[in-house]
C-alpha angles and dihedrals in degrees: 000000000000118000117233115201098184116117116259090016127112114267094194147312136234122175108293095357128092122181127190138164115238126185119229087231112188092349122102118229090243092054090050093049093045096043122114097207118131116235134184118249121347132313125199129200120192115230095187130269106021095334124121137167112214121198128188133155093359091306129110137200128180128213126204099340115192103181102148140066094246094129094046088054092047096048101034109147093010130118091269107032094184094224111174118254089195129032120244105272091218135015117242090228089062094055106093108149111055123135096202145351119217123201122193099199144344102271110120096241086060104031100032121188087198093058111026100059088053091053089048092053090048092060106264102171103210139027115200118193142144112291089225089065097052093122092052092043091053088066092062097082103248122140115250089247090061097050115108109179115187139183130206109293096025119129123200135174119225108203116315097309117044125063116190127196120186119223129186117263129199112216084195086315138017112259127190134177127237090279092055093251116148120241092202126042142178124208135225107207121196119192138135093009091301130111117212125188120203108183098194112215102336147155127194117293136172115279095015093117091047091051091050095048087057092052096042099209118199093208135016126210103205134173114237105182092110127208139255143174093261095059092037091055088058095049096261108134118205144214143213120322113231090256090053092047090054090050092050089056094044093048093043095048094243112151099196131050126190108195117211146150094088137106097039107090123021095222094052109040142086131242106264093210091053090047092052089047091053090049092051095047097055121062122226150291104112101043105220125219130188110209120227132195111258094021121103123213107218121200119189136174115234120224 
């Protein structure tokens, strides 16, 4: 199979799954998120860093949205000032029709106090987060009736369309509290006949491939900013390298990989040209996709 990166052209096929890139065109991202139109399959929009909006069947959920400058304000004048390399593709105040927001762990670029309270005020119906971070989550402004804490292995249904299963995640390592609740999670998302895996911030760990083979994701959303001693020594935990992300997909039987967690902060990113070169030098599977602001990734089942 030969990848095609042109917009509105097929990226690749596997039996029963068809993936294309589709530009938003004259639509704004907020109008797409807030829209009520029904669509076949699943569509993804990248929000920067690890954030994605996922629409299916006229419903929408958001994962790990960082749409503010909270970290730039917190670290102004420090060694790592956290100045955005890319603007937020949508303002939180303009998101008014979201069924749920999922957070994978407590770090601010994933559980953002500058974004989540705004979504709560705008009527987001459910907030899914690791049970181990319940105290932190309570600061995000959601009513108690909206809070949906989960631990690895838990399965919940969000409305009549999305099913979410929590998996463990290793932000360099797996960490649990005294109750055995995981601080970092990934999510398996089932909707529209498609299975999406968002790993959260994660590095390789034992049994990950076996877990994924059981779930049979069609597409994986994996961070590829890597990790090293320099960042670790400054409290910056890392993630998969691109090579490791490819191996996770190959070992887990996942045919499509969307690489992310780059282009936000200059001290914790990867060179996009090098990433594209790595993608081009290694044949599929998995078929690798670089997300872009303003471009939807559309996943459909073929009949």
